[in-house]
N, C-alpha and C positions, 0 to 999 in steps of 0.2 A: 828521343829522336832516332829514327831509323836511318842507318847508313847504306846508301844504295849505289854501288859502283855501276858504271855504265859501259857497255860494249856496243859500239856503233859499227854496223857491217856495210861494206861496200865490196862487191866482187868476192864475197866470202871471206874477206879479211877484216881484222879489228883495226879500225881507223878512228881518227878524230878530225873534225873539220874546225876551222876558226870562223866564228860568227856565221856558221851555216853555209859557208862558201865552199862549193864542191871543187873549185879550183885551188883551194888551200887546204889540201888533205895530206895528213901524215899517217903512214901505215906503221902500226906498233907491233903487230903480230899477225902472221898469216894463218893462225889456228886459234879462232875464238874459243874453242873448247879448253885449250890449254890455259888461256887467260881466266876463264870461268873457274877452272880447277884451282888456280892460284888464289883466287878470291876466297873460295870455300876453305882452303887450307889455312887461311888467316882468320877464320871465324865468321866470314861474311855470310849472311843468310838470304840476302835479297839481291836481285840483279835487274837492272833496267836494260833491256835489249832492244836496239833500234835498228830496223831494217831501212837504211838510208836508200838502198836501191828501190825498195818498195815505196818509200815516200816520194821518190822522184818519178816512179812509173805509175803510181796510183793503184797499185795492187801488191799484195804480199809476194816477195821474191825468195827470201831467205828462210823460208819456214823449216827447211831441213836442218839448218844450223840451230834454230829454236828447239826442234825435236831432239837433236843430239845433245844439247846442253841440258835439257829437262830430263833426259833419259840417263845421262852419265853423271849428273850432280844431284844434290838435294836442294839446290838453290830455288827460292821462290822467285819466279821470273815474271816480271811484267814486260809486255811486248807492245811496241808501236812502230808505225811505219807502213803505209799502204793500206790501212784498214778503211775500206770504202763501202763494202757490201756485207750482207749477212753471210755469204760464203766466206769472205775474208776472216770475219770474227770467229765463225766455226772452225776454220782451219787453224787459226791461232790457238784456240782452246784445245782443239783435237791434238795439236802439236805439243801440248804440255804447259802453255802459258796459264798462270793462275789468275792473272789480271791482264787487261789490255788498256792501252792509252789511245784515246781517239783525239786527234787534233783537227786536221782539216775537216773531217766528216762532221765534227761537232759544230763547225761554223757553216758548212754548206748544206747540211742535211739534218735540220733540227728534228724532223720526225723520226728519222732512223736512229739517231743517237738516243732519243727518249725511249724508243722501242728497246734498244739494248739495255738501258738503265732498268727498264721494267722487266725484261726477260731474264737478264743475268744477275741483276742486283747491283746497288751502288758500291758495294765493297769490291766488285770485280771490274767495274768500269770507271776509268780514271779520265778526267777531263785534261787534255793536254793543251795548255794556253801558252803559246810562244809569242812574245811581245817584241815589237820593234816600232820605236817612234810612237808609243802609246797605243798602237794598234795591233791586233792579233794577226800574225802571219800564218799562211797556209801553203800547201802544195810543196812541202819540203823547204819552207821558208823563202820560196821564190816569189811569192805574191803577198801583198798586204790586203787584209779585209777592211771593212768599214767599222768593225766592231772593236771596242775597247775591251780589255780583259774583264772589267767590271760588268759591262753589258753582257758579255758571254755568260759569265757565272750566273747573273741574275736570270737569264733565260732558262736555266736549268734548276734553279732553286725549287720550283714547284714539283720537279720530278725527284727531288730528294738527293741531288748530287752530294757526295760526301768527300771526294778525293780530287785534288787538282795538282798537276805538276805545272809549275810556272817557270818559264825560261825567259830571261832577258837576253835576247839574241846579241845584243851589243857586248855582253859579258862573256858569251859562250866561247870557251877555248882560248880566252885572252889571258887567263891567269892574273887577273887584276881585282879579284874579290867579287862577291855576289852583289845583287842589287838590293841592299838591305832596305832602302826607303820604299821600294816597290813592295817588298814582302811585308813590311810594317803596315803600310796602307791597306793591303789585302786582309791581314789578320784583324785590323781594326774594323774593316767594313764587313767581313764575313767570319765572325769569331768561332762559329761552329763547324767551319769547313777545315778539313785536313790538307794543309798546304805542303807541298814538297818543293824545295828549292832546287833549281837547276841552272847551271851557267855561272861560271866565274869562281866557283869554290876552289880556293888556292892553298889555304893553310889550316892547321888545326885551330887556330884562333877564329877563322871564319865559322868553323863547325860549332865551336863553343857559342859564338854570338847568335847563330841561327837557332841553336838549342834553346838559349836563354830567351829568345824572341817568342818561342812557342811554335816553331815549325815542326810538323810531324815527321819530316824526313829531309834528307839532303842527297842529291845525286852528285856523284863525283866522278869525273872523267879524266881529263888531261892532267889534273894534279897528281893522280895516281901514276899515270904513264910516264910523266916527266919527273916524278919523284919528289915533288914539293910536299906531298903528303904520303910518307911511307906506309905501306899496308900494315906493318907491325904497330904503327902508332894509332890505328883505328880501333884497336882492341878495347881501349878505355871507353869507347862509345857503344860497344856491342854487349848486350845482356848475355 
């Protein structure tokens, strides 16, 4: 199972929100590159970088931070937030992202997201499915769509979707454990898909359980910043 720390960006700073609420923001570091370098020093190989300004504004805002991290570190970065157009995804890849995560666009523009899967390949395009009350949330988690996560995934099966980041918004930033039941149900329904857990990962025990379930990756945010999962403890999960 791949260990994937998260850096969320607002106003150029490394922050964490609680349950996607922009009013419940904690700033952990004003220099995201410094945080990324700390991850790399502890053997981390992959980073989930989220442009929360971009998610809110509907276009990429913090591409310079993406470019700096990709230039100054060897981390494999997957990038999300504000990807709405062909220009956005080109900017993300040109800035150094190795993969991109499409959330709102996958719900609101099936044609465009399918085009990206075809053009860039399913190993580079990750489906971002953020769930609240059984429905997929969009627009920086401000709105709920009419789709369930299962319906969203099924709509992209013909296009060969391979990777999905699934976030239970009610768990995100709460440090109360992941949504194991949700992940088990998804693994059972879509056994060939590579699922990445996001939201609520709090302890090393959570990581062990997710790995044993068959999750392909786990995104860790607040647990690292708050110290409930020390970076040095992650080495046992890293090849």
